[in-house]
N, C-alpha and C positions, 0 to 999 in steps of 0.2 A: 421831709428831709430826713427825719429820724428813721422813718420806715425804710427809706432807701439804704441808709447806712447799715441797718440791721440785716437787710436782705443780701448785702454784699458778701459777708462771710459765708452765709449759706450757699450762695452761688459758687463761691470758690471751692467749697468742700465738694459740691456736686461735680464741678469740672475736674478736680483732682481724682475723684473716684472713677469718673468716666474714663479719664486718661489711663489710669491703672488697669481698668478692665479691658480697654482696647489693646493694651500692650501685652496682655496675657495670651499666649498662643492657644488657638482653638485645638482641642484634641483631634488627632489625625484619625480619619476613618479607618476602620479595621480592614486590613488587606485581605483579599481572598486567600483561602488556604492554598498553599503551594505543595505540589506532590514531590517534595524534595527527597523523600525516602522511597518513592515508587520507582521501579525499574523503568528505564527509558527505552521506548521502542521507536527506532528510526525507520521512517518509511521513505524509500527512494524509488524513482521510476517515472513513468509517463502519466497521462491523464487517467488511465485505469488505476494506477497506484494512488493518485490523488483521491479518487473515489473511495478506495480502501482506507486511506488515512482518515477521511471524513467519517467513515463508519466506525473506525476504531475510536476516534475522538468522542463520537456520540455514545458509544458503548461504555467508555470509562470516564465520562464527564463527571459523574457523581461517585466515582469509585477511586480508591487509592491503589488499585491493582497495578496500573501502568500510567506512565506519562508519555504521550504520543508526540513525536517530533516529525512534522510533515515537511520533507525536503523534496517532494515530487516536483516535476516541472512539465507542464503541458506542452505537447508538440515535439517532444524529444524522443530519442531512441538510442540504440547501440550501433546502428549500421554506419553512422558517420560521426566523426569527432568534430567536423567543421561546424555543425549546428550547435552542439553542446558536448563538451568533453566529460562524460560521466566518469571515466577512469580517474581523472584528476580530482573531480568534485567529490567522489565517494572516498578516495584516499584521504582527502582533507577532512571530510565529515567523520571518518573513522577515528581521527585523533582529536577532534574538537567537541563532538557531541556526547562522548562518554556513554554511549548506548549499551544496553545489555543484549538486545536483539535488533536485527535489521530485517525489515520486510521489503522484498524487492519484487517489482513487476515491470516487465518490458514486453514489447511486441506489437502493440497497436499501430505503431508507426514504422515497423521494421519488416514489412512484407518482403520476403526474399526474392531477389531477381534471378530466378532459377528456371524460367520457362522460355522455350523457343516455340513459337507458333502455338502457344497454349499447352504445350507438353513439357513436363519437368525434364530438364537435361541433366543426366548424372554428373557430368563434369562440372557444370555450374553449381549443382547442388553440393558437390564435395568441396569446391572452393569456398562457397558461402559458409558451409558448416564449419570449416576450419577457422575462418576469420571471425565469425560470430561467436563460435565456441571459445576462442581465445579471449574475447571481451568478457564473456561470462566468467571464465576462469580467473581473469585478473581482478574483477570486482569482488568475487567471493573471497579470493585470497587476501585482498586488502582489508576486508572486514574481519576475516578470521585471524589475520595477523595481529589485529587490534583487540583480540579476545572478544569479538562480538559474534554471537550466534546468528546464523543467516537462515531466513525462511524465504524461499524463492517460489513465487506463485506462477503457475502455468497459465497460458492463455486459454480463454474459454471458446466454445463453439460460438460462431457469429452467424448472422442472417444470410449473408452471401456465401454461396458454396465455395467459390474460388478463394475467398478471404478465409474461410474456415480451413481449407486445405493448407493455406499458408501458415495459419496459426498452428496447425498440426505439425508442419515441418519445423517451425520454431521450437515447439515443445520437444520434438525429437532431438533437436540439437542441444537445447538448454538443460533438460533433465539429467542426462548422464554426466555432463560436465559439472553442473552444480553439485550433484551428489558426490561426485569424485572428490571435490574440494571441501566436502564436509557440510554442505548446506542441506537443509530439510526441504524437500520438494513437496509442494501442495498442489495437486491437480484441481482445476476448476472445470474440467471437461464435462462433468456430469451435472453442472449447475445450470438451471434454467433451460432444460431440455425436455422434450416429450418422451413418452415411453420407448420410442425407437432410438433415442439419443440425438434427435435432430433439434435444431434451434426452436425455442418456444419463448415468446415474450412474456408469457404469464406463468405463474406457478405459486406454490405455497410460500407465504412470507413467514417471518418468525412467529407471528401471532396465529398462524394456522389458517389465515384467510388467503384466498386466491387474489393475488395482486399483480400488477405489471412489474416485472423484474428487470426488463431490458429497456433501454432508452430508444428513442425513435430512430437513431442511426443504425440500430441493429448490431452495435458493437459494444457500447458501454452499458452499464447497469443503471437502474434507478436507485435512489437511496435504499429502497427495500431490498434490492438485489445485493447492493454492497453490504448491507447489514447481515445478509446470509454469509458473505465471505468473512466478515468480522467474527461471526459466531463460529465459523469453522476454524478460524485462527486462534480463538480464545483458549481452548485446552492446550494447543501447541505452545503458545506463548507462556502459559502457566507452567507447563512441563519444563521448558527451557530455563525459566527463571527460578523455579523452586526445586527442580530435580524430581518432582513427583510424577509418576506415570499418569497420562491423561487417557480418558476414555475415547475411543474412536468416534468421530462425529458421525451422526446418522446421515445416510444418503438422502438427498432430496426426494420428495415423493415423485414417483413416475420415472425416476432415473434407473438405468440398467446397472448391473454390477460393474465394479471398477475394471473388470477384465475386458470390458468393451472399450476402455480408453485406449488411445494410441500407444503402442509398445515403445519402450525406450530403445534407442539405438546408439551407435557410436557417433561422435560429433560430426563426422563427415556426412551422415545422413543419406548416403548414396542409395542403398537398397530401398528403404522406406520411401524416400522422395521419388524414386523412379516409378514407384507403383501409383503415384498420384498423378493423374493425367488430366485434371480439370483445366 
């Protein structure tokens, strides 16, 4: 009986100590470092833009150079507002995301309806060029009005010849309009091509090794291919955010000089498009 009475105070002390320990809040785990001071890069566009965003995120994952905001959406484009109204979305993003630079890429889902029996019709080409060019103009203007620098990526060569011709038409519409509104145009026409400038699924990756650069669909890139695009963008992004001149990116091995890329034309695209008869 005496032993039980002696043990009671000891038990009470232990319970009180345990209760106090349980009520002490555990230290919170250290939060991952936030790139609050890093310039924000907003990426908008279709599935190609999504691949570019992923490559930029990988590139700057352990760097404080940039904070990448991926607002791309698969299966969208600029030819129809009924599926996704990019004009409105980008106008809103321009005011909410506080980005320093916007990287834009469209075209994979925007093949122009300009052919009659397989031949490009000048009237249809002109009509399409005006409507599509107006969408490009509006998007660049929305971003520039919000003090956001714009980098517009051109569409690359793809496996199918007719599809490539369509991408060339789109580039000829987009480039002059984007540049006129103050965007920086970045051509991808020389990326993942053979010495003759034709589509090639394989090429030199960033590590210098020959790897598959294009996906099985012949349109999109593999992660290694998108990493090449991110590397091409890196000096441009740094120039726009720091004001320091950037060195011109080296042309991919086997690519022809940039003079072989499709020439820029007026938004109507009548003359160049008429020459494409695939």
